[in-house]
C-alpha positions as CSV (number, residue, x, y, z in Angstrom):
1,X,9.4,-1.8,13.5
2,X,6.4,0.1,11.8
3,X,3.2,-1.0,10.5
4,X,2.4,-4.2,12.2
5,X,-0.8,-5.8,11.9
6,X,-2.4,-8.1,14.4
7,X,-5.7,-9.6,14.1
8,X,-7.3,-12.2,16.1
9,X,-10.5,-13.2,17.5
10,X,-9.3,-13.6,21.1
11,X,-8.5,-9.7,22.1
12,X,-6.8,-11.4,25.0
13,X,-3.8,-12.7,22.7
14,X,-4.2,-9.2,20.7
15,X,-3.5,-7.4,24.4
16,X,-0.8,-9.7,25.0
17,X,0.7,-9.0,22.0
18,X,0.7,-5.2,22.6
19,X,2.1,-5.2,25.8
20,X,4.8,-7.2,24.6
21,X,5.6,-4.8,22.1
22,X,5.6,-2.0,24.4
23,X,7.9,-3.6,26.5
24,X,10.3,-4.2,23.9
25,X,10.2,-1.4,21.6
26,X,8.6,1.6,23.3
27,X,10.6,4.6,25.3
28,X,10.8,8.6,25.5
29,X,11.1,8.5,21.6
30,X,9.1,5.6,20.3
31,X,5.4,5.1,21.0
32,X,3.6,2.0,20.4
33,X,0.0,2.3,19.5
34,X,-3.2,-0.1,18.7
35,X,-6.1,0.7,17.0
36,X,-8.9,-1.6,17.1
37,X,-12.2,-1.4,15.1
38,X,-13.9,-3.0,12.3
39,X,-12.2,-1.1,9.2
40,X,-8.5,0.3,9.3
41,X,-6.4,1.6,6.8
42,X,-3.2,-0.2,6.5
43,X,-0.2,0.1,3.8
44,X,-3.0,1.7,1.4
45,X,-5.2,-0.4,1.5
46,X,-8.7,-0.1,3.7
47,X,-9.5,-3.4,5.4
48,X,-13.2,-3.9,6.2
49,X,-14.3,-6.2,8.7
50,X,-18.0,-5.2,9.4
51,X,-19.3,-8.1,8.0
52,X,-18.9,-11.1,10.4
53,X,-16.8,-13.8,8.4
54,X,-15.8,-11.6,5.3
55,X,-12.9,-9.1,5.0
56,X,-13.0,-6.5,2.3
57,X,-10.2,-5.1,1.2
58,X,-10.5,-1.7,-0.9
59,X,-7.6,0.6,-2.4
60,X,-9.5,3.0,-4.3
61,X,-8.6,5.7,-2.0
62,X,-5.2,4.8,-2.4
63,X,-5.1,4.9,-6.2
64,X,-7.2,8.1,-6.4
65,X,-4.5,9.9,-4.1
66,X,-1.6,8.5,-6.4
67,X,-3.5,10.3,-9.4
68,X,-4.4,13.3,-7.5
69,X,-0.7,13.6,-5.8
70,X,1.1,13.1,-9.3
71,X,2.7,16.2,-10.3
72,X,2.4,16.6,-13.6
73,X,-1.0,16.7,-15.8
74,X,-1.9,13.4,-17.2
75,X,-3.0,13.8,-20.9
76,X,-4.8,11.0,-22.9
77,X,-6.0,7.4,-21.9
78,X,-5.0,4.0,-22.7
79,X,-6.7,0.7,-22.0
80,X,-3.2,-0.8,-21.2
81,X,0.6,0.9,-20.4
82,X,1.5,-1.5,-23.1
83,X,2.9,-0.1,-26.4
84,X,5.3,-1.6,-29.2
85,X,7.9,1.4,-27.7
86,X,7.4,-0.1,-24.0
87,X,10.8,-2.0,-23.8
88,X,12.6,0.3,-26.4
89,X,15.4,2.6,-25.5
90,X,15.8,5.9,-26.9
91,X,19.9,6.3,-26.5
92,X,19.2,10.3,-27.5
93,X,16.5,11.4,-24.4
94,X,17.9,13.6,-22.2
95,X,18.1,12.5,-18.4
96,X,15.3,13.7,-16.0
97,X,16.2,16.1,-13.7
98,X,16.4,15.2,-9.7
99,X,12.8,16.2,-9.2
100,X,11.3,14.4,-12.2
101,X,13.7,11.5,-11.0
102,X,12.2,11.4,-7.7
103,X,8.8,11.5,-8.7
104,X,9.0,8.8,-10.9
105,X,10.8,6.6,-8.8
106,X,8.0,7.6,-6.0
107,X,5.2,6.8,-8.1
108,X,6.3,3.5,-9.9
109,X,7.0,2.1,-6.5
110,X,3.8,3.3,-5.4
111,X,2.2,1.5,-8.5
112,X,4.2,-1.6,-7.9
113,X,3.0,-1.6,-4.2
114,X,-0.8,-1.5,-5.7
115,X,0.0,-4.4,-8.4
116,X,1.8,-6.3,-5.7
117,X,-1.4,-6.4,-3.2
118,X,-3.5,-7.2,-5.8
119,X,-1.4,-10.1,-6.9
120,X,-1.1,-11.4,-3.7
121,X,-4.8,-10.9,-3.1
122,X,-6.1,-12.5,-6.3
123,X,-3.5,-15.3,-5.9
124,X,-4.9,-16.0,-2.4
125,X,-8.4,-16.4,-4.0
126,X,-7.3,-18.6,-6.7
127,X,-5.7,-21.0,-4.3
128,X,-8.2,-20.9,-2.0
């Protein structure tokens, strides 16, 4: 188990949950840790509880790190990733090498993760 988020007003419930997690999963190879406070980094999101009753979610640093970590120079800017060629397959293109394949998959998944988080947040706002 990794990256469990437990956030309740009653800290005793969090304490009991932490004790249960330690009892269930902790051993000499696996540690169970808790972080408490008003700000937390969780799955690429900065969760800010500093204003009572308000949760601020920020993914700016996550997106910045994606840009900085991208292994190739990005050239040009587009308002949108869509072009008329987006879904066209060029059968004559040569395949990517292993390293570029892995980079491609890594950054596509990071982008999808970021988009999914925003979609879930927006969806909750709209439904509320």
